[in-house]
C-alpha positions as CSV (number, residue, x, y, z in Angstrom):
1,M,111.5,121.7,198.4
2,T,108.3,122.3,196.7
3,N,106.8,119.3,198.3
4,A,107.8,120.5,201.7
5,Q,106.2,123.9,201.1
6,Q,102.9,122.6,199.8
7,P,101.4,121.6,203.3
8,S,102.1,125.0,204.7
9,E,100.7,126.7,201.6
10,R,97.5,124.7,202.0
11,R,97.2,125.7,205.7
12,N,97.6,129.3,204.8
13,S,95.1,129.1,201.9
14,H,92.5,127.8,204.4
15,R,93.2,130.4,207.0
16,L,92.4,133.4,204.7
17,P,88.6,132.5,204.2
18,L,88.3,131.7,207.9
19,L,89.9,135.0,208.9
20,A,87.6,136.8,206.5
21,A,84.5,135.1,207.9
22,L,85.7,135.9,211.5
23,A,86.1,139.5,210.5
24,V,82.6,139.7,209.2
25,V,81.2,138.1,212.3
26,V,83.1,140.5,214.6
27,L,82.1,143.5,212.5
28,S,78.5,142.4,212.6
29,L,78.6,142.1,216.4
30,V,80.2,145.5,216.8
31,V,77.6,147.2,214.6
32,T,74.7,145.4,216.3
33,V,75.9,146.2,219.9
34,S,76.8,149.9,219.0
35,T,73.4,150.6,217.4
36,H,71.6,148.9,220.3
37,F,73.3,151.2,222.9
38,T,73.4,154.4,220.9
39,G,70.0,154.2,219.3
40,H,71.5,155.3,216.0
41,G,69.5,153.9,213.1
42,K,66.3,153.3,215.2
43,V,63.3,153.6,213.0
44,T,60.5,155.7,214.3
45,R,57.3,156.9,212.6
46,T,54.7,159.4,213.4
47,I,51.1,158.3,213.3
48,G,50.1,161.9,212.4
49,V,48.5,164.9,213.9
50,A,45.5,163.8,215.9
51,A,42.2,165.3,214.8
52,Q,40.3,163.3,217.4
53,E,41.4,160.9,220.1
54,R,40.0,159.1,222.9
55,M,41.5,157.2,225.8
56,I,39.7,153.9,226.3
57,Y,39.9,150.9,228.6
58,F,39.1,147.3,227.5
59,R,38.1,144.6,229.9
60,D,36.6,141.2,229.7
61,G,33.1,140.7,231.1
62,R,32.1,137.5,233.0
63,D,30.0,136.3,230.1
64,G,32.8,136.6,227.5
65,T,31.9,140.1,226.4
66,V,34.5,142.8,225.8
67,I,33.6,146.0,227.6
68,V,35.0,149.3,226.3
69,S,34.9,152.3,228.7
70,D,36.0,155.9,228.3
71,A,39.2,156.4,230.4
72,Q,38.1,159.9,231.7
73,S,34.5,159.4,232.5
74,R,34.7,155.6,233.1
75,K,31.4,155.4,231.2
76,V,30.8,152.1,229.2
77,I,30.7,153.1,225.6
78,A,30.5,149.7,223.9
79,R,30.0,146.0,224.6
80,F,30.9,143.3,222.2
81,G,29.4,139.9,222.9
82,R,30.5,136.6,221.4
83,G,30.3,136.8,217.7
84,E,30.2,140.6,217.7
85,G,33.0,143.1,217.0
86,A,35.5,140.4,216.1
87,F,38.2,142.8,214.9
88,V,37.9,145.0,218.1
89,R,38.1,141.8,220.2
90,Q,41.1,140.4,218.5
91,S,43.0,143.8,218.4
92,M,42.4,144.2,222.1
93,R,43.6,140.7,222.8
94,A,46.8,141.2,220.7
95,L,47.6,144.5,222.5
96,S,46.8,143.0,225.9
97,H,49.1,140.0,225.1
98,N,51.9,142.4,224.4
99,R,51.4,144.0,227.8
100,L,51.3,140.7,229.5
101,Q,54.6,139.7,227.9
102,Q,56.2,142.9,229.2
103,G,54.7,142.5,232.7
104,V,52.6,145.7,232.5
105,E,50.0,146.0,235.2
106,K,46.4,145.8,234.1
107,G,44.2,148.9,234.1
108,Q,46.2,151.1,231.7
109,Y,44.3,152.9,228.9
110,Y,44.8,152.8,225.2
111,Q,44.6,155.7,222.8
112,L,42.3,155.6,219.8
113,V,43.6,158.2,217.4
114,Q,42.1,159.5,214.2
115,T,44.3,161.8,212.1
116,A,43.3,164.9,210.1
117,K,43.7,162.7,207.0
118,G,41.1,160.2,208.4
119,K,43.6,157.4,209.3
120,L,42.7,155.5,212.5
121,S,45.1,153.8,214.9
122,I,44.9,152.2,218.3
123,V,48.0,153.0,220.3
124,D,49.3,151.4,223.5
125,P,51.2,154.2,225.1
126,V,52.7,151.8,227.7
127,T,54.4,149.4,225.2
128,G,54.7,151.8,222.2
129,R,52.9,149.2,220.0
130,F,50.1,150.3,217.7
131,I,47.8,149.0,215.1
132,K,47.0,151.0,212.0
133,L,43.4,150.2,211.5
134,N,43.1,151.5,207.9
135,A,45.3,148.6,206.8
136,F,42.5,146.1,207.7
137,G,39.7,147.7,205.7
138,K,36.3,149.2,206.3
139,V,35.1,146.6,208.8
140,A,38.0,147.3,211.1
141,M,37.6,151.0,210.7
142,D,33.9,150.9,211.5
143,G,34.4,148.8,214.6
144,F,36.7,151.3,216.1
145,S,35.4,154.6,214.7
146,Q,32.1,154.0,216.5
147,L,34.1,154.3,219.8
148,L,35.2,157.8,218.7
149,L,31.6,158.9,217.9
150,D,30.0,158.1,221.2
151,D,29.9,161.1,223.5
152,G,33.1,161.9,225.4
153,G,35.4,161.9,222.4
154,T,37.9,164.7,222.7
155,D,39.2,167.0,220.0
156,Q,43.0,167.1,220.3
157,R,44.4,169.0,217.4
158,A,48.1,169.6,217.0
159,N,48.9,166.6,219.1
160,A,51.3,164.3,217.2
161,I,51.6,160.8,218.5
162,K,55.1,159.4,218.0
163,T,55.8,155.7,218.6
164,S,58.7,153.4,218.0
165,E,58.6,150.9,215.1
166,K,56.9,148.2,217.1
167,G,53.7,148.1,215.1
168,A,51.5,145.0,215.7
């Protein structure tokens, strides 16, 4: 009788790990789907309290320049030709690419935000993506901080910018 029981014992011994693996897969799917629909566990971060901010537009010029304009006055505040403002150009292209992927219409502004602690970020209020410019050093900070210094920058204290965890 022991020989007759061995094949069934082998089948049962193989089922246990398979059932455990299936349980893990089903549990993972349930947790993933429930967090997606409930938003529970979504990571958000606050950029900080804005000490200064400016709404700006980026557009490409015919000669390959990047033209930066104030969103309120429409005044051109900076031009970056080929070989100039490389970090500003690349940041704008990355944010524009995100918008293109999401099918956002052109002509929407970006927010350039400097916090009371001196941290500088470029925020896309349409997609929720942002770039913390301090992380890229002084050159990156200088390229964008000049856009705040030109006339037209607005002082917006006590205005916290909150975005989802989609940092670029």
